[in-house]
RODODREN-91859 format. One line per field, with one value per atom (N, C-alpha, C, CB): residue number from 1; residue in one letter; atom name; z, x, y. Coordinates in nm, 4 decimals. Atoms other than C-alpha are relative to their C-alpha. Glycine has a CB too. Layout:
<atoms>
pos <- c(NUM/...) .
code <- c(a/...) .
site <- c(CA/...) .
z <- c(Z/...) .
x <- c(X/...) .
y <- c(Y/...) .
</atoms>
This chain:
<atoms>
pos <- c(1/1/1/1/2/2/2/2/3/3/3/3/4/4/4/4/5/5/5/5/6/6/6/6/7/7/7/7/8/8/8/8/9/9/9/9/10/10/10/10/11/11/11/11/12/12/12/12/13/13/13/13/14/14/14/14/15/15/15/15/16/16/16/16/17/17/17/17/18/18/18/18/19/19/19/19/20/20/20/20/21/21/21/21/22/22/22/22/23/23/23/23/24/24/24/24/25/25/25/25/26/26/26/26/27/27/27/27/28/28/28/28/29/29/29/29/30/30/30/30/31/31/31/31/32/32/32/32/33/33/33/33/34/34/34/34/35/35/35/35/36/36/36/36/37/37/37/37/38/38/38/38/39/39/39/39/40/40/40/40/41/41/41/41/42/42/42/42/43/43/43/43/44/44/44/44/45/45/45/45/46/46/46/46/47/47/47/47/48/48/48/48/49/49/49/49/50/50/50/50/51/51/51/51/52/52/52/52/53/53/53/53/54/54/54/54/55/55/55/55/56/56/56/56/57/57/57/57/58/58/58/58/59/59/59/59/60/60/60/60/61/61/61/61/62/62/62/62/63/63/63/63/64/64/64/64/65/65/65/65/66/66/66/66/67/67/67/67/68/68/68/68/69/69/69/69/70/70/70/70/71/71/71/71/72/72/72/72/73/73/73/73/74/74/74/74/75/75/75/75/76/76/76/76/77/77/77/77/78/78/78/78/79/79/79/79/80/80/80/80/81/81/81/81/82/82/82/82/83/83/83/83/84/84/84/84/85/85/85/85/86/86/86/86/87/87/87/87/88/88/88/88/89/89/89/89/90/90/90/90/91/91/91/91/92/92/92/92/93/93/93/93/94/94/94/94/95/95/95/95/96/96/96/96/97/97/97/97/98/98/98/98/99/99/99/99/100/100/100/100/101/101/101/101/102/102/102/102/103/103/103/103/104/104/104/104/105/105/105/105/106/106/106/106/107/107/107/107/108/108/108/108/109/109/109/109/110/110/110/110/111/111/111/111/112/112/112/112/113/113/113/113/114/114/114/114/115/115/115/115/116/116/116/116/117/117/117/117/118/118/118/118/119/119/119/119/120/120/120/120/121/121/121/121/122/122/122/122/123/123/123/123/124/124/124/124/125/125/125/125/126/126/126/126/127/127/127/127/128/128/128/128/129/129/129/129/130/130/130/130/131/131/131/131/132/132/132/132/133/133/133/133/134/134/134/134/135/135/135/135/136/136/136/136/137/137/137/137/138/138/138/138/139/139/139/139/140/140/140/140/141/141/141/141/142/142/142/142/143/143/143/143/144/144/144/144/145/145/145/145/146/146/146/146/147/147/147/147/148/148/148/148/149/149/149/149) .
code <- c(x/x/x/x/x/x/x/x/x/x/x/x/x/x/x/x/x/x/x/x/x/x/x/x/x/x/x/x/x/x/x/x/x/x/x/x/x/x/x/x/x/x/x/x/x/x/x/x/x/x/x/x/x/x/x/x/x/x/x/x/x/x/x/x/x/x/x/x/x/x/x/x/x/x/x/x/x/x/x/x/x/x/x/x/x/x/x/x/x/x/x/x/x/x/x/x/x/x/x/x/x/x/x/x/x/x/x/x/x/x/x/x/x/x/x/x/x/x/x/x/x/x/x/x/x/x/x/x/x/x/x/x/x/x/x/x/x/x/x/x/x/x/x/x/x/x/x/x/x/x/x/x/x/x/x/x/x/x/x/x/x/x/x/x/x/x/x/x/x/x/x/x/x/x/x/x/x/x/x/x/x/x/x/x/x/x/x/x/x/x/x/x/x/x/x/x/x/x/x/x/x/x/x/x/x/x/x/x/x/x/x/x/x/x/x/x/x/x/x/x/x/x/x/x/x/x/x/x/x/x/x/x/x/x/x/x/x/x/x/x/x/x/x/x/x/x/x/x/x/x/x/x/x/x/x/x/x/x/x/x/x/x/x/x/x/x/x/x/x/x/x/x/x/x/x/x/x/x/x/x/x/x/x/x/x/x/x/x/x/x/x/x/x/x/x/x/x/x/x/x/x/x/x/x/x/x/x/x/x/x/x/x/x/x/x/x/x/x/x/x/x/x/x/x/x/x/x/x/x/x/x/x/x/x/x/x/x/x/x/x/x/x/x/x/x/x/x/x/x/x/x/x/x/x/x/x/x/x/x/x/x/x/x/x/x/x/x/x/x/x/x/x/x/x/x/x/x/x/x/x/x/x/x/x/x/x/x/x/x/x/x/x/x/x/x/x/x/x/x/x/x/x/x/x/x/x/x/x/x/x/x/x/x/x/x/x/x/x/x/x/x/x/x/x/x/x/x/x/x/x/x/x/x/x/x/x/x/x/x/x/x/x/x/x/x/x/x/x/x/x/x/x/x/x/x/x/x/x/x/x/x/x/x/x/x/x/x/x/x/x/x/x/x/x/x/x/x/x/x/x/x/x/x/x/x/x/x/x/x/x/x/x/x/x/x/x/x/x/x/x/x/x/x/x/x/x/x/x/x/x/x/x/x/x/x/x/x/x/x/x/x/x/x/x/x/x/x/x/x/x/x/x/x/x/x/x/x/x/x/x/x/x/x/x/x/x/x/x/x/x/x/x/x/x/x/x/x/x/x/x/x/x/x/x/x/x/x/x/x/x/x/x/x/x/x/x/x/x/x/x/x/x/x/x/x/x/x/x/x/x/x/x/x/x/x/x) .
site <- c(N/CA/C/CB/N/CA/C/CB/N/CA/C/CB/N/CA/C/CB/N/CA/C/CB/N/CA/C/CB/N/CA/C/CB/N/CA/C/CB/N/CA/C/CB/N/CA/C/CB/N/CA/C/CB/N/CA/C/CB/N/CA/C/CB/N/CA/C/CB/N/CA/C/CB/N/CA/C/CB/N/CA/C/CB/N/CA/C/CB/N/CA/C/CB/N/CA/C/CB/N/CA/C/CB/N/CA/C/CB/N/CA/C/CB/N/CA/C/CB/N/CA/C/CB/N/CA/C/CB/N/CA/C/CB/N/CA/C/CB/N/CA/C/CB/N/CA/C/CB/N/CA/C/CB/N/CA/C/CB/N/CA/C/CB/N/CA/C/CB/N/CA/C/CB/N/CA/C/CB/N/CA/C/CB/N/CA/C/CB/N/CA/C/CB/N/CA/C/CB/N/CA/C/CB/N/CA/C/CB/N/CA/C/CB/N/CA/C/CB/N/CA/C/CB/N/CA/C/CB/N/CA/C/CB/N/CA/C/CB/N/CA/C/CB/N/CA/C/CB/N/CA/C/CB/N/CA/C/CB/N/CA/C/CB/N/CA/C/CB/N/CA/C/CB/N/CA/C/CB/N/CA/C/CB/N/CA/C/CB/N/CA/C/CB/N/CA/C/CB/N/CA/C/CB/N/CA/C/CB/N/CA/C/CB/N/CA/C/CB/N/CA/C/CB/N/CA/C/CB/N/CA/C/CB/N/CA/C/CB/N/CA/C/CB/N/CA/C/CB/N/CA/C/CB/N/CA/C/CB/N/CA/C/CB/N/CA/C/CB/N/CA/C/CB/N/CA/C/CB/N/CA/C/CB/N/CA/C/CB/N/CA/C/CB/N/CA/C/CB/N/CA/C/CB/N/CA/C/CB/N/CA/C/CB/N/CA/C/CB/N/CA/C/CB/N/CA/C/CB/N/CA/C/CB/N/CA/C/CB/N/CA/C/CB/N/CA/C/CB/N/CA/C/CB/N/CA/C/CB/N/CA/C/CB/N/CA/C/CB/N/CA/C/CB/N/CA/C/CB/N/CA/C/CB/N/CA/C/CB/N/CA/C/CB/N/CA/C/CB/N/CA/C/CB/N/CA/C/CB/N/CA/C/CB/N/CA/C/CB/N/CA/C/CB/N/CA/C/CB/N/CA/C/CB/N/CA/C/CB/N/CA/C/CB/N/CA/C/CB/N/CA/C/CB/N/CA/C/CB/N/CA/C/CB/N/CA/C/CB/N/CA/C/CB/N/CA/C/CB/N/CA/C/CB/N/CA/C/CB/N/CA/C/CB/N/CA/C/CB/N/CA/C/CB/N/CA/C/CB/N/CA/C/CB/N/CA/C/CB/N/CA/C/CB/N/CA/C/CB/N/CA/C/CB/N/CA/C/CB/N/CA/C/CB/N/CA/C/CB/N/CA/C/CB/N/CA/C/CB/N/CA/C/CB/N/CA/C/CB/N/CA/C/CB/N/CA/C/CB/N/CA/C/CB/N/CA/C/CB/N/CA/C/CB/N/CA/C/CB/N/CA/C/CB/N/CA/C/CB/N/CA/C/CB/N/CA/C/CB/N/CA/C/CB/N/CA/C/CB/N/CA/C/CB/N/CA/C/CB/N/CA/C/CB) .
z <- c(0.0662/6.9149/-0.1253/0.0842/0.1277/6.5569/0.0134/-0.1383/0.0123/6.5306/-0.0997/0.1049/0.0859/6.3243/0.0972/-0.0641/-0.0677/6.4281/0.0519/-0.0863/-0.0543/6.6267/0.0098/0.1304/0.0187/6.6498/0.1098/0.0301/-0.1038/6.9615/-0.0555/0.1401/0.0620/6.7510/-0.1091/-0.0614/0.1047/6.4924/0.0292/-0.0307/-0.0238/6.6748/-0.0035/0.1456/-0.0004/6.7377/-0.1271/0.0839/0.1502/6.3686/-0.0524/-0.0876/0.0732/6.2576/0.0466/0.0223/-0.0645/6.4890/-0.0777/0.1722/0.0532/6.3505/-0.1427/0.0187/0.1290/5.9872/-0.0257/-0.0505/0.0063/6.0434/0.0044/0.1018/-0.0199/6.1646/-0.1177/0.1156/0.1250/5.8430/-0.1081/-0.0443/0.1143/5.6202/-0.0053/0.0037/-0.0260/5.7756/-0.0586/0.1621/0.0621/5.6317/-0.1457/0.0693/0.1434/5.2869/-0.0417/-0.0751/0.0257/5.3203/-0.0396/0.1300/0.0227/5.2918/-0.0074/0.1174/-0.0003/5.2490/0.1428/-0.0941/-0.1128/5.5500/-0.0042/0.0642/0.0166/5.6385/0.1000/0.0273/-0.0847/5.7920/0.1030/-0.0788/-0.0899/6.0964/-0.0717/0.1312/0.0718/5.8754/-0.0942/-0.0776/0.0910/5.6165/0.0887/-0.0820/-0.0793/5.8958/0.0673/0.0996/-0.0616/6.0742/-0.1211/0.0706/0.1181/5.7151/-0.0365/-0.1211/0.0528/5.6445/0.1219/-0.0852/-0.1259/6.0085/-0.0331/0.1499/0.0236/5.8865/-0.0993/-0.0419/0.0844/5.6324/0.0724/-0.1075/-0.0722/5.9042/0.0755/0.0907/-0.0996/6.0984/0.0826/-0.0683/-0.0858/6.3845/0.0864/0.0997/-0.0907/6.6051/0.1295/-0.0525/-0.1210/6.9611/0.1140/0.0193/-0.0949/7.2332/0.1452/-0.0052/-0.1378/7.5150/0.0564/0.1084/-0.0432/7.5602/-0.1004/0.0404/0.1126/7.2167/-0.1347/0.0052/0.1352/6.8490/-0.0473/-0.0968/0.0497/6.7234/-0.1488/0.0471/0.1422/6.3566/-0.0468/-0.0441/0.0708/6.1005/-0.1530/0.0216/0.1669/5.7286/-0.0154/-0.0699/0.0264/5.5596/-0.1474/0.0140/0.1199/5.2727/-0.0558/0.0192/0.0536/5.0530/-0.1174/-0.0309/0.0983/4.8095/-0.1168/0.0575/0.1155/4.4582/-0.0989/-0.0706/0.0870/4.2369/0.0136/-0.1142/-0.0468/4.2177/-0.0061/-0.0857/0.0118/4.1388/0.0552/-0.1505/-0.0525/4.2945/0.1218/-0.1024/-0.1343/4.6365/0.0095/0.1305/-0.0322/4.7648/0.1370/-0.0194/-0.1419/5.0663/0.0115/0.0204/-0.0331/5.2201/0.1377/-0.0460/-0.1503/5.5207/0.0766/0.0737/-0.0716/5.6202/0.0765/-0.1163/-0.0952/5.9281/0.1177/0.0434/-0.1292/6.2213/0.0695/-0.0192/-0.0690/6.4896/0.0180/0.1369/0.0082/6.4844/0.1096/-0.0081/-0.1204/6.8216/-0.0116/0.1397/0.0125/6.7139/-0.1178/0.0067/0.1202/6.3964/0.0043/-0.0637/0.0039/6.2929/0.0856/0.0364/-0.0816/6.4975/-0.0807/0.1367/0.0804/6.2166/-0.0053/0.0723/-0.0080/6.2940/-0.1446/0.1013/0.1257/5.9412/-0.0944/-0.0607/0.0744/5.7850/0.0522/0.0399/-0.0497/6.0119/-0.0410/0.1430/0.0485/5.9274/-0.1476/0.0397/0.1291/5.5652/-0.0362/-0.0575/0.0167/5.5755/0.0348/0.0984/-0.0412/5.7444/-0.1341/0.1426/0.1206/5.4400/-0.1023/-0.0596/0.1313/5.1865/0.0407/-0.0366/-0.0362/5.3743/-0.0286/0.1298/0.0174/5.3837/-0.1407/0.0614/0.1332/5.0220/-0.0681/-0.0648/0.0435/4.9381/0.0429/0.0445/-0.0510/5.1585/-0.0690/0.1442/0.0800/4.9786/-0.1427/0.0141/0.1362/4.6393/-0.0978/-0.0397/0.0728/4.5145/-0.0882/0.0850/0.0899/4.2163/0.0132/-0.1351/-0.0046/4.2568/0.1201/-0.1362/-0.0862/4.5172/-0.0567/0.1355/0.0308/4.4594/0.1164/-0.1216/-0.1010/4.6548/-0.0634/0.1197/0.0328/4.6077/0.1083/-0.0239/-0.1138/4.8161/-0.0467/0.0354/0.0106/4.8721/0.0429/0.0824/-0.0425/5.0123/-0.0719/0.1383/0.0966/4.7115/0.0517/-0.1346/-0.0399/4.8703/0.1247/0.0301/-0.1159/5.1792/-0.0719/0.1002/0.0613/4.9478/-0.0934/-0.0639/0.0869/4.7235/0.0749/-0.0683/-0.0781/5.0096/0.0168/0.1131/0.0077/4.9875/-0.1411/0.0514/0.1378/4.6138/-0.0956/0.0071/0.0874/4.4882/-0.0975/0.0847/0.1052/4.1681/-0.0549/-0.1119/0.0552/4.0266/-0.1286/-0.0077/0.1339/3.7418/-0.0298/0.0078/0.0513/3.5503/0.0446/-0.1694/-0.0529/3.7082/-0.0919/0.0636/0.1053/3.3826/0.0037/-0.1474/-0.0139/3.4502/0.0974/0.0472/-0.1032/3.7344/-0.0605/0.1289/0.0341/3.6642/0.0450/0.0388/-0.0276/3.6670/0.1289/-0.1105/-0.1299/3.9639/0.1104/0.0187/-0.1114/4.1910/0.0402/-0.0232/-0.0222/4.1575/0.0568/-0.1076/-0.0558/4.3415/0.1226/0.0215/-0.1260/4.6669/-0.0449/0.0938/0.0503/4.4578/-0.0180/-0.1434/-0.0016/4.4085/0.1148/-0.0291/-0.1497/4.7786/0.0322/0.1113/-0.0382/4.7653/-0.0562/-0.0426/0.0311/4.7567/-0.1257/0.1218/0.1170/4.4967/-0.1282/0.0248/0.1164/4.2516/-0.1079/0.0431/0.0737/3.9573/-0.0315/-0.1190/0.0108/3.9991/0.1016/0.0003/-0.1087/4.2020/-0.0255/0.0117/-0.0039/4.2937/0.0771/0.0539/-0.0617/4.4543/-0.1067/0.0810/0.0783/4.3275/-0.0181/0.0821/-0.0066/4.2003/-0.0066/-0.0954/0.0019/4.2733/-0.0049/0.1366/-0.0007/4.2111/0.0493/-0.1302/-0.0377/4.3687/-0.0551/0.1212/0.0569/4.1751/0.0921/-0.1374/-0.0997/4.4047/-0.0538/0.0919) .
x <- c(0.0783/-1.7642/-0.0673/-0.0922/0.0689/-1.8920/-0.1458/0.0869/0.1424/-2.2792/-0.0783/-0.0580/0.0865/-2.5559/-0.0492/-0.1206/0.0353/-2.6701/-0.1356/0.0149/0.1372/-2.9619/-0.0568/-0.0047/0.0600/-3.2096/0.0771/-0.1807/-0.0743/-3.0155/0.1457/0.0179/-0.1451/-2.6976/-0.0141/0.0898/0.0140/-2.8464/0.0679/-0.1345/-0.0598/-2.7397/0.1580/-0.0509/-0.1566/-2.3710/0.0492/0.0451/-0.0366/-2.3608/0.0137/-0.1109/-0.0030/-2.4619/0.1180/-0.1357/-0.1203/-2.2065/0.1266/0.0254/-0.1233/-1.9301/0.0102/0.0086/0.0049/-2.0374/0.0266/-0.1285/-0.0137/-2.0826/0.1404/-0.0737/-0.1345/-1.7269/0.0842/0.0695/-0.0828/-1.5821/-0.0641/0.0138/0.0577/-1.8479/0.0213/-0.1514/-0.0298/-1.7653/0.1449/-0.0106/-0.1365/-1.4109/-0.0136/0.1101/0.0134/-1.5496/0.0378/0.0870/-0.0633/-1.4334/-0.1149/0.0833/0.1173/-1.7820/-0.1362/-0.0069/0.1289/-2.1526/-0.0565/-0.0950/0.0631/-2.3369/-0.1364/0.0024/0.1197/-2.6543/-0.0976/0.0268/0.1077/-2.9714/-0.0317/-0.1254/0.0569/-3.1273/-0.1064/-0.0585/0.1053/-3.4091/0.0552/-0.0714/-0.0615/-3.1901/0.0533/0.1183/-0.0510/-3.0186/-0.1098/0.0844/0.1063/-3.3354/-0.0537/-0.1208/0.0481/-3.4684/0.0921/-0.0174/-0.1073/-3.1416/0.0671/0.1204/-0.0813/-3.0392/0.0316/-0.0885/-0.0297/-3.0687/0.1158/-0.1166/-0.1140/-2.7992/0.1478/-0.0167/-0.1176/-2.5433/0.0663/-0.0326/-0.0708/-2.2836/0.0668/0.1114/-0.0775/-2.1120/0.1034/-0.1045/-0.1011/-1.8039/-0.0210/0.1491/0.0388/-1.9124/0.1095/-0.1397/-0.1033/-1.6303/-0.0682/0.1413/0.0735/-1.9106/0.0021/0.0657/0.0155/-1.8291/-0.0541/0.1309/0.0575/-1.9476/0.0347/0.0486/-0.0265/-1.9552/0.1354/-0.1115/-0.1404/-1.6010/0.0150/0.1074/-0.0172/-1.6660/-0.1296/0.1217/0.1218/-1.9407/0.0225/-0.0920/0.0144/-2.0238/-0.1425/0.1125/0.1271/-2.3359/0.0078/-0.1065/0.0176/-2.4339/-0.1324/0.0150/0.1238/-2.6852/-0.0342/0.0124/0.0348/-2.8635/-0.0528/-0.1170/0.0344/-2.8962/-0.0791/0.1293/0.0617/-3.0185/0.0017/0.0502/-0.0095/-3.0575/0.1403/-0.0945/-0.1442/-2.6795/0.1101/0.0304/-0.0994/-2.5270/-0.0388/0.0264/0.0180/-2.4813/0.1151/-0.0060/-0.1036/-2.2700/0.0403/-0.0452/-0.0634/-2.0372/0.0073/0.1531/0.0006/-2.0955/0.0112/-0.1149/0.0085/-2.0633/0.1036/-0.1498/-0.1205/-1.7361/0.0768/0.1088/-0.0724/-1.6000/0.0453/-0.0850/-0.0617/-1.3657/0.0488/0.1155/-0.0438/-1.3302/0.1619/-0.0687/-0.1475/-0.9796/0.0783/0.0339/-0.0757/-0.8845/-0.0060/-0.0581/0.0108/-0.9687/0.0562/-0.1305/-0.0733/-0.7767/0.1181/0.0391/-0.1060/-0.5339/-0.0153/0.1116/0.0204/-0.6844/-0.0899/-0.0738/0.0594/-0.8548/-0.1603/0.0384/0.1604/-1.2170/-0.0607/-0.0435/0.0596/-1.2575/0.0107/0.0557/-0.0201/-1.1431/-0.1229/0.1567/0.1089/-1.4025/-0.1284/-0.0044/0.1307/-1.6934/-0.0241/-0.0357/0.0069/-1.6145/-0.0096/0.1005/-0.0041/-1.5607/-0.1363/0.1126/0.1509/-1.9053/-0.0852/-0.0702/0.0830/-2.0574/0.0203/0.0476/-0.0372/-1.8786/-0.0546/0.1701/0.0551/-1.9861/-0.1392/0.0229/0.1355/-2.3275/-0.0608/-0.0294/0.0342/-2.3357/0.0176/0.0830/0.0066/-2.2197/-0.1172/0.1132/0.1325/-2.4914/-0.1178/-0.0319/0.1082/-2.7397/-0.0028/-0.0159/-0.0104/-2.6191/0.0293/-0.1303/-0.0594/-2.4913/0.1092/0.0432/-0.1191/-2.2611/0.1094/-0.0320/-0.0930/-2.0758/-0.0363/-0.0010/0.0107/-2.0157/0.0841/0.0396/-0.0901/-1.8980/0.0078/-0.0476/-0.0044/-1.7828/0.0584/0.0815/-0.0623/-1.6876/0.0928/-0.1074/-0.0889/-1.3907/0.1160/0.0583/-0.1253/-1.0949/0.1164/-0.0032/-0.0980/-0.9079/0.0096/-0.0123/-0.0053/-0.8608/0.0862/0.0561/-0.0843/-0.5671/-0.0616/0.1270/0.0724/-0.7791/-0.0975/-0.0908/0.0830/-1.0508/0.0588/-0.0797/-0.0652/-0.8003/0.0439/0.1153/-0.0248/-0.6987/-0.1053/0.0295/0.1081/-1.0355/-0.0409/-0.1147/0.0076/-1.0045/-0.0898/-0.0637/0.0507/-1.1928/0.1103/-0.0517/-0.0859/-1.0492/-0.0541/0.0183/0.0574/-1.0704/-0.0550/0.0951/0.0754/-1.3230/-0.0314/-0.1453/0.0529/-1.4287/-0.1486/0.0108/0.1512/-1.7499/-0.1226/-0.0193/0.1058/-1.9252/-0.0366/0.0529/0.0331/-1.9140/-0.1208/0.1232/0.1132/-2.1602/-0.1425/0.0292/0.1242/-2.5218/-0.0329/-0.0903/0.0618/-2.7040/-0.0687/-0.1017/0.0749/-2.9058/0.0829/-0.0817/-0.0724/-2.6180/0.0310/0.1245/-0.0282/-2.5868/-0.1015/0.0399/0.0983/-2.8895/0.0311/-0.1081/-0.0688/-2.6982/0.0895/0.0873/-0.1102/-2.4443/-0.0673/0.0677/0.0606/-2.6897/0.0053/-0.1366/-0.0108/-2.6867/0.1457/-0.0330/-0.1308/-2.3108/0.0360/0.0999/-0.0373/-2.1492/0.1010/0.0563/-0.1001/-1.8912/-0.0646/0.1117/0.0760/-2.1615/-0.0071/-0.1396/-0.0377/-2.1076/0.1449/-0.0647/-0.1425/-1.7368/0.0683/0.0688/-0.0426/-1.6840/0.1469/-0.1036/-0.1413/-1.3229/0.0253/0.0817/-0.0304/-1.3829/0.0368/-0.1281/-0.0391/-1.2542/-0.1268/0.1327/0.0841/-1.5066/0.0619/-0.0904/-0.0661/-1.4177/-0.1164/0.0974/0.0895/-1.5806/0.0602/-0.0508/-0.0230/-1.5595/-0.0790/-0.0073/0.0742/-1.6748/0.0034/0.0520/0.0007/-1.8030/-0.0110/-0.1049) .
y <- c(0.0967/-2.6430/0.0352/-0.0428/-0.0370/-2.6517/-0.0671/-0.0565/0.0266/-2.6599/0.0552/0.0323/-0.0717/-2.5593/0.1146/-0.0950/-0.1212/-2.2093/-0.0045/0.1141/-0.0148/-2.1351/0.1373/-0.0557/-0.1478/-1.8377/0.0963/0.0018/-0.0832/-1.6957/0.0456/-0.0895/-0.0538/-1.6763/0.0956/-0.1185/-0.0876/-1.4378/0.1226/0.0225/-0.1354/-1.1182/-0.0159/0.0623/0.0233/-1.2507/-0.0237/-0.1164/0.0234/-1.3645/0.1339/-0.0849/-0.1317/-1.0220/0.0887/0.0780/-0.0893/-0.8543/-0.0395/-0.0300/0.0542/-1.0619/0.0349/-0.1489/-0.0285/-1.0195/0.1539/-0.0464/-0.1369/-0.6437/0.0539/0.0541/-0.0588/-0.5963/-0.0150/-0.0605/0.0167/-0.7319/0.0788/-0.1510/-0.0839/-0.5697/0.1645/-0.0253/-0.1408/-0.2192/0.0185/0.0378/-0.0152/-0.2778/-0.0339/-0.0939/0.0226/-0.3615/-0.1443/0.1000/0.1289/-0.7305/-0.1005/-0.0506/0.0948/-0.8900/0.0746/-0.1071/-0.0629/-0.8095/0.0050/-0.0741/0.0220/-0.7211/-0.0531/0.1075/0.0826/-0.9087/0.0631/-0.1602/-0.0555/-0.7673/-0.0971/0.0351/0.1068/-0.9345/-0.0745/0.0592/0.0539/-1.0089/-0.1148/0.1123/0.0882/-1.1855/-0.1256/0.0778/0.0991/-1.3797/-0.0925/0.0646/0.0813/-1.4913/-0.0892/0.0963/0.0794/-1.6146/-0.1113/0.0886/0.1003/-1.8046/-0.0798/0.0831/0.0505/-1.9178/-0.1471/0.0119/0.1300/-2.2847/-0.0327/-0.0575/0.0128/-2.2228/0.0140/0.1060/-0.0399/-2.1194/-0.1094/0.1057/0.0867/-2.3241/0.1127/-0.1150/-0.0937/-2.1498/-0.0911/0.0899/0.0578/-2.2241/0.0696/0.0170/-0.0363/-2.1700/-0.0488/-0.0559/0.0524/-2.1740/0.0024/0.0940/-0.0148/-2.1555/0.1412/-0.0937/-0.1482/-1.7893/0.0939/0.0562/-0.0786/-1.6760/-0.0584/0.1442/0.0477/-1.7152/0.0511/0.0446/-0.0450/-1.7206/0.0110/-0.0977/0.0080/-1.8159/-0.0533/-0.0879/0.0237/-1.8644/-0.0253/0.1181/0.0248/-1.9877/-0.0471/-0.1259/0.0466/-2.0489/-0.0656/0.1195/0.0694/-2.2915/0.0343/-0.1446/-0.0612/-2.1092/-0.0718/0.1474/0.0851/-2.3303/0.1181/-0.1188/-0.0929/-2.1531/-0.0782/0.0616/0.0805/-2.4185/-0.1572/0.0353/0.1460/-2.7982/-0.0685/-0.0846/0.0461/-2.8472/0.1003/-0.0267/-0.1037/-2.5253/0.0740/0.1013/-0.0745/-2.3594/0.0903/-0.0977/-0.0977/-2.0796/-0.0221/0.1426/-0.0158/-2.0901/0.1477/-0.0728/-0.1447/-1.7379/0.0394/0.0583/-0.0553/-1.5194/-0.0736/-0.0234/0.0730/-1.6950/0.1182/-0.0838/-0.0938/-1.5028/-0.0669/0.1140/0.0434/-1.5681/0.1185/-0.1004/-0.1181/-1.3303/0.0162/-0.0021/-0.0162/-1.1700/-0.0563/0.1375/0.0663/-1.2850/-0.1424/0.0384/0.1423/-1.6437/-0.0506/-0.0421/0.0435/-1.6457/-0.0861/0.1065/0.0808/-1.8979/-0.1257/0.0745/0.1160/-2.1688/-0.1184/0.0503/0.1146/-2.3691/0.0233/-0.1509/-0.0160/-2.2256/0.0260/0.1329/-0.0147/-2.1009/-0.1190/0.1134/0.1404/-2.4336/-0.0834/-0.0818/0.0931/-2.6144/0.0361/-0.0092/-0.0257/-2.4124/-0.0119/0.1266/0.0358/-2.4286/-0.1420/0.0506/0.1582/-2.8017/-0.0463/-0.0772/0.0472/-2.8248/0.0264/0.0973/-0.0500/-2.6432/-0.1081/0.1505/0.1046/-2.8708/-0.1238/-0.0254/0.1181/-3.1841/-0.0067/-0.0249/-0.0182/-3.0762/0.0021/0.1143/-0.0140/-2.9942/-0.1370/0.1093/0.1394/-3.3477/-0.0739/-0.0705/0.0754/-3.4971/0.0340/0.0270/-0.0381/-3.2988/-0.0269/0.1248/0.0469/-3.4222/0.1180/-0.0731/-0.1058/-3.0864/-0.0332/0.0939/0.0314/-3.0903/0.0820/0.0042/-0.1086/-2.7530/0.0941/0.0768/-0.0994/-2.4996/0.1162/-0.0450/-0.1162/-2.1375/0.0884/0.0807/-0.0926/-1.8535/0.1299/-0.0536/-0.1318/-1.4841/0.0492/0.1053/-0.0005/-1.4118/0.1060/-0.1583/-0.0683/-1.1772/-0.0893/0.1255/0.0681/-1.4703/-0.1385/-0.0072/0.1103/-1.7163/-0.1181/0.0512/0.0906/-1.8960/-0.0861/0.0706/0.0715/-1.9925/-0.1071/0.1136/0.0746/-2.1374/-0.1118/0.0842/0.0942/-2.3098/-0.1203/0.0622/0.1001/-2.5297/-0.1127/0.0544/0.0954/-2.6971/-0.0687/0.0699/0.0563/-2.7525/0.0953/-0.1515/-0.1057/-2.4334/0.0459/0.1203/-0.0574/-2.2913/0.1274/-0.0969/-0.1223/-1.9495/-0.0198/0.1055/0.0057/-1.8944/0.1517/-0.0966/-0.1385/-1.5887/0.0123/0.0139/-0.0076/-1.4447/-0.0122/0.1296/0.0346/-1.4704/-0.1507/0.0372/0.1403/-1.8553/-0.0348/-0.0699/0.0160/-1.8079/0.0366/0.0968/-0.0471/-1.7953/0.1265/-0.0808/-0.1374/-1.4592/-0.0041/0.0450/-0.0015/-1.5732/0.0088/-0.1148/-0.0098/-1.5732/0.1579/-0.0830/-0.1271/-1.1952/0.0860/0.0482/-0.0826/-1.0966/0.0718/-0.0723/-0.0761/-1.0038/0.1045/-0.0971/-0.0902/-0.8218/0.1390/-0.0551/-0.1494/-0.5261/0.0773/0.0025/-0.0557/-0.4629/0.0574/-0.1244/-0.0446/-0.4182/0.1367/-0.0994/-0.1247/-0.0729/0.0086/0.0573/0.0048/-0.2039/-0.0344/-0.1031/0.0399/-0.3082/0.1109/-0.0396/0.1201/-0.3316/-0.0331/0.0050/0.0323/-0.3114/-0.0894/0.1185/0.0906/-0.6066/-0.0552/-0.1211/0.0396/-0.6960/-0.1205/0.1057/0.1412/-1.0315/-0.1046/-0.0558/0.1209/-1.3455/-0.1202/-0.0656/0.1084/-1.6133/-0.1298/0.0094/0.1440/-1.9699/-0.0971/-0.0326/0.1155/-2.3036/-0.1216/-0.0258/0.1192/-2.6317/-0.1128/0.0033/0.1029/-2.9402/-0.1231/-0.0307/0.1057/-3.2005/-0.1332/0.0187) .
</atoms>
């Protein structure tokens, strides 16, 4: 079941994100960051645990980021990633945002939703706040993508 995240989801979300962060596939998130941003998150909960997550992080009056997209490996290829990303896109439209961006190693996945590749220099400097925490900074090898709403 797809739903907005709750406080008791923070530790399972962190566990899921940490799994992929440990492989260099995404940024890790501290418990503090997750508690502060829990209202940004959607989760897919099968009743036995969190199988997928994504967050809609507002950056400015016309821009938000889809971030922390992760699906447990055992639940892959079931459409869970698509469901959590679609929820973020739908919420962005409801809020009246004009553009979404993501930084990803899976551009083909995001292209299915209409995201297009852009040069990182097209993104405002404000979006790079989290990048300083990344071990790959300043040599980011992720793809920047934009979706015009």
